N, C-alpha and C positions, 0 to 999 in steps of 0.2 A: 457283720461288715468288719473286715480286718483293719489295722491301724492304717498300712498303707492307702487301702482304698479310701479310708476316710479323709486324709490327709490329701491324696489324688481329688476327690470329689469337692474340698474345700478349695485346692488351688484353681480347680476345673470353674468352679461358680465366681471366685474372685475375678477370673479372666474374664467371663463372661458379661460379669458386671462391669468390668472397666470398659469393655467393650462396647456396650448398650451406652454405656454413660458417655462415652467420646461421639457415639453416633448422636445419641439427642443434643451434644454439645454441637455438633456440626449443624444439625436440623435447624438449630435455637438461633445461632450467629449466622447472619445473613452475609454474603461475601462481599465487601466493601469496593467501591468504585477503584480504589488504588490498587487493589488486588486484580480487579479484571483488568485493567491497564497494563500490569506486570504480566498477566496471563495472555492477554494480547500480543504483548511485546515479543515475550519468549515462546510464544507457542502452547501455552498451555490449556490445550483445548479441553480437556476434564475439566477444569475450573469456567471454564466459558459454559461449558454445557450445565454447572451446576449454579452457576449466577443467573443463568437464562431458565431454568427450572424454580429458582426463588423468585422469578418474577423480575429479573435484570431486564431495562428497558433497552434495547440494542441501538439507539440515537441517545443515549444518556451522555451529558457532557461533563467535562472536568473544568476548572476555572479558566482555563485557555479556550474553552469553547470546543475541544476535540474529543472525538468519539472512539470507541475502542476499534473500531473500523479503521482508522488514522493510524492508530500507533501498531496495530497488527502490519496494514499496508508497507508503513516505514521500516518494518523490519524483516519483510518480504514473506511473512506467516501466512502463506497461500491458503491451509486448512482452515485456518481461523477466520480469516476473509470470507473464504465460503461459507462457512457458518451464519456469519453475522448477516451476511447479504440472504442467507435463505429464511432468516428470519425477520427481514423485512428491514435492515439498516438501509439509511439514504447514502448511495453510493455516491452522490456529488455534493454531502454536506459539506459546509464550508467552516474553518475555524476563524479566532477573531484576525487572523491575519486576510481569511478569505481560500486559504489552502486547503485542497482535498484530499483524499485518500490518494488518487492517481498521481498527483503530484509528489507525494511523499513517497510512494512507490517507485515513482520514476529516479529518485535522487540516488537509489541504490542498483546493485546488481540483479536486480530482482524481476526478469523478464517474464517469467510463468505469473508471478502476482500482476503484475501490468497486464498481461495478456486477459486473465481472467477479469480484471474490473472492467477493460474494454468490451470483452464478452458478453459483460453485465449491464451493460449501458453508460459506462464513465464518460464523461463531456470530456473530450480530448484536447480542447482549446479554449479552455475555462482560464482565466488569468485570475491571480491573487488580487487583494485589495489594496497593496503596500506599494508593491514594485511593480505589480501588473507580470509578475512571472507566469509562464507556462509550466506545465509538464515534461516539454520538449525542453525549456531552457534550462531547466533542472536537471534533466538527463545530459545536456550537454557540457553544462558547467562543468559537472560532477565525474565528466568522462566515460558516461555509462554506454560505449557505442553499441551495444547488440539492443539497449533499449531505443537508443535513437533510432536505430535501423525499425524496431518494432513499431515505434511512435508514427514514422514517418509512413510504414505500409500501411497504415490505419486514418493516413491524411492529416497528419498533425501539419500545423501550419507554421511552415519557415519563416514567414513573412513577420509574424507577431515582434513587436518591441515594446520593451520594458520602457518605463518613465523615464529613463536616460537615451534611450533611442535606440538600447543594445537588443541584436538577436540573439537565438541560440547558437548562430554561428561565431556571433562576435565575443560570447561569453566563453565556446569552447576555445577561441585563438587566445583569449587572455589566459585562460588558464593552461596554454599549451598541450592542449587533450588535440594532436594534429590528425590523428586518426578520425576524429570527430568531426574534425573543420572538413575533411575530405568529403566524407559522407555526407554530410548538408549542403557542400557546394555542390556536389552531384545532382541532389534533389534540387535545389534553388530553382525558383523560376526564372529567374534571369539566365541561368546556365542553359536552359531547355530554350529561352528564345532565341538565344545565341546560337544555338546548335541548328534551329529552323532555318535560317538563310543561307547558311552553308551547304544544308542537305539541299534546296533549292537552286543554289547557286551550280551544284553539282550537275542537278538533274539537266538545266538548262543547256549546259556545256554536252550534255549526254546528247541532247536534241540537233 
């Protein structure tokens, strides 16, 4: 064997040893809860898959009683949300405040994530424990018009009130999200009730 080939063989052996040592370390070191949370937030599906393969429980909680599903929903990481639901994550789990994955997703411009959660059985009119906020209230307060429309399409209750008597519409008005106010006004039961007598009156005149 030439000197060059001997050196190459030694270098190759060293590389293989380093790679195997790194692989052994990865196998030996379980992915931490914090790493799972970060992976959920930033859509690192490969890390989520590795954690699950290591035995990570989909409904594991952090100190705030939040699950990886909640963090993924908060940042609109639809692929991670889907994976966690596929392995049995509780879609309606609540954190210490009573907030759910749907509430977190609804506070951002994440219609795709919201739709997935609704399709998988998220309860649309749940409210949290502290302020009695609903997903619709969160979407309205944050000015997420497309999410508001999606929630209304799926029968979100516009009449729900928080502990101070505020509704989704009043939250939108206070935050000056007037496009959302318009959407909610059109969907409110009072608006529909007011329109009905007018229609009846027109029919009577026609007779």
